[in-house]
C-alpha positions as semicolon CSV with decimal commas, in nm:
position;residue;x (nm);y (nm);z (nm)
1;X;-8,371;-5,491;5,838
2;X;-8,697;-5,312;5,911
3;X;-8,689;-4,967;6,065
4;X;-8,941;-4,903;6,339
5;X;-9,063;-4,546;6,376
6;X;-9,180;-4,448;6,724
7;X;-9,407;-4,158;6,807
8;X;-9,278;-3,947;7,093
9;X;-9,547;-3,863;7,346
10;X;-9,510;-3,536;7,540
11;X;-9,694;-3,687;7,840
12;X;-9,921;-3,973;7,944
13;X;-10,222;-3,766;8,048
14;X;-10,554;-3,865;7,894
15;X;-10,646;-3,658;7,591
16;X;-10,638;-3,641;7,211
17;X;-10,265;-3,714;7,170
18;X;-10,274;-4,031;7,378
19;X;-10,603;-4,139;7,221
20;X;-10,458;-4,094;6,872
21;X;-10,158;-4,311;6,960
22;X;-10,397;-4,581;7,084
23;X;-10,612;-4,564;6,770
24;X;-10,310;-4,576;6,538
25;X;-10,148;-4,859;6,740
26;X;-9,802;-4,716;6,673
27;X;-9,495;-4,779;6,889
28;X;-9,449;-4,489;7,132
29;X;-9,171;-4,330;7,334
30;X;-9,208;-4,137;7,659
31;X;-8,940;-3,926;7,824
32;X;-8,850;-3,993;8,186
33;X;-8,886;-3,620;8,242
34;X;-9,253;-3,642;8,142
35;X;-9,300;-3,877;8,438
36;X;-9,110;-3,656;8,684
37;X;-9,271;-3,502;8,990
38;X;-9,147;-3,153;9,075
39;X;-9,196;-2,914;9,367
40;X;-9,130;-2,542;9,342
41;X;-9,186;-2,446;9,705
42;X;-8,830;-2,311;9,734
43;X;-8,869;-2,092;9,426
44;X;-8,699;-2,332;9,184
45;X;-8,791;-2,676;9,051
46;X;-8,683;-2,956;9,281
47;X;-8,712;-3,315;9,158
48;X;-8,924;-3,526;9,394
49;X;-8,953;-3,863;9,222
50;X;-9,172;-4,024;8,959
51;X;-9,541;-3,989;8,881
52;X;-9,594;-4,363;8,843
53;X;-9,971;-4,312;8,852
54;X;-9,950;-4,181;8,494
55;X;-9,831;-4,522;8,370
56;X;-10,184;-4,659;8,409
57;X;-10,273;-4,441;8,108
58;X;-10,033;-4,641;7,889
59;X;-10,296;-4,914;7,868
60;X;-10,414;-4,964;7,511
61;X;-10,090;-4,844;7,355
62;X;-9,932;-5,081;7,107
63;X;-9,586;-5,057;7,267
64;X;-9,410;-4,801;7,481
65;X;-9,040;-4,738;7,534
66;X;-8,871;-4,514;7,790
67;X;-8,619;-4,243;7,704
68;X;-8,372;-4,122;7,968
69;X;-8,435;-3,751;7,894
70;X;-8,064;-3,679;7,865
71;X;-8,094;-3,376;7,639
72;X;-8,376;-3,219;7,839
73;X;-8,208;-3,291;8,172
74;X;-7,876;-3,141;8,066
75;X;-8,023;-2,841;7,883
76;X;-8,274;-2,749;8,157
77;X;-8,102;-2,863;8,477
78;X;-7,732;-2,896;8,374
79;X;-7,735;-3,257;8,497
80;X;-7,968;-3,548;8,550
81;X;-8,184;-3,450;8,849
82;X;-8,231;-3,818;8,936
83;X;-7,978;-4,083;9,028
84;X;-7,915;-4,387;8,808
85;X;-8,093;-4,602;9,068
86;X;-8,402;-4,377;9,045
87;X;-8,410;-4,414;8,668
88;X;-8,370;-4,792;8,690
89;X;-8,656;-4,803;8,941
90;X;-8,870;-4,618;8,686
91;X;-8,765;-4,855;8,408
92;X;-8,857;-5,154;8,626
93;X;-9,196;-5,010;8,725
94;X;-9,366;-5,085;8,392
95;X;-9,317;-5,342;8,116
96;X;-9,153;-5,096;7,875
97;X;-9,053;-5,254;7,544
98;X;-8,704;-5,115;7,612
99;X;-8,547;-4,826;7,796
100;X;-8,263;-4,600;7,691
101;X;-7,942;-4,573;7,886
102;X;-7,863;-4,249;8,065
103;X;-7,645;-4,127;7,783
104;X;-7,388;-3,861;7,711
105;X;-7,553;-3,596;7,494
106;X;-7,378;-3,511;7,168
107;X;-7,604;-3,231;7,047
108;X;-7,411;-2,904;6,992
109;X;-7,620;-2,722;7,254
110;X;-7,490;-2,961;7,521
111;X;-7,153;-3,073;7,381
112;X;-7,014;-2,785;7,173
113;X;-6,667;-2,941;7,134
114;X;-6,732;-3,126;6,806
115;X;-6,382;-3,276;6,797
116;X;-6,436;-3,439;7,135
117;X;-6,775;-3,570;7,021
118;X;-6,627;-3,709;6,698
119;X;-6,329;-3,881;6,856
120;X;-6,477;-3,990;7,187
121;X;-6,330;-3,932;7,525
122;X;-6,114;-4,132;7,760
123;X;-6,285;-4,287;8,063
124;X;-6,090;-4,292;8,391
125;X;-6,049;-4,668;8,345
126;X;-5,861;-4,604;8,020
127;X;-6,133;-4,735;7,788
128;X;-6,261;-4,512;7,510
129;X;-6,626;-4,420;7,489
130;X;-6,737;-4,319;7,142
131;X;-7,019;-4,069;7,129
132;X;-7,264;-4,072;6,843
133;X;-7,625;-4,001;6,771
134;X;-7,874;-4,032;6,490
135;X;-8,212;-3,872;6,459
136;X;-8,477;-4,002;6,226
137;X;-8,810;-3,836;6,169
138;X;-9,102;-3,932;5,954
139;X;-9,442;-3,790;5,875
140;X;-9,725;-4,004;6,006
141;X;-10,082;-4,007;5,876
142;X;-10,238;-3,813;6,165
143;X;-10,565;-3,792;5,972
144;X;-10,619;-4,161;6,053
145;X;-10,700;-4,060;6,413
146;X;-11,004;-3,860;6,316
């Protein structure tokens, strides 16, 4: 089985990072949070929807997938600031190669009870949800963009 390495993009604004991903024609991943629209008029960030206009900049990318931003949402905002329906609307707004589910984070910063993470937890319905995560990183030949 082949392993596909994706390059995570911090945003979809035009510039050297996006251009490099286009030149390299590598699979890419964008966080839902990078497409969020925020207002701070009340003195704190308030989620106001998606910046769908940024998706036009995905043109020329080899492939793009959508991440749910679970870790960022829970570490910054203590919860997802958007509803499941909002996220599904975002996922349906562009032909993403795939999109991640809105997951339960297992990183120690979010879920410090390692025993609960290792054994899963009991859903109200009685089924058991097993939590698990794997992170793979690889060095890419960035010089090929120059």
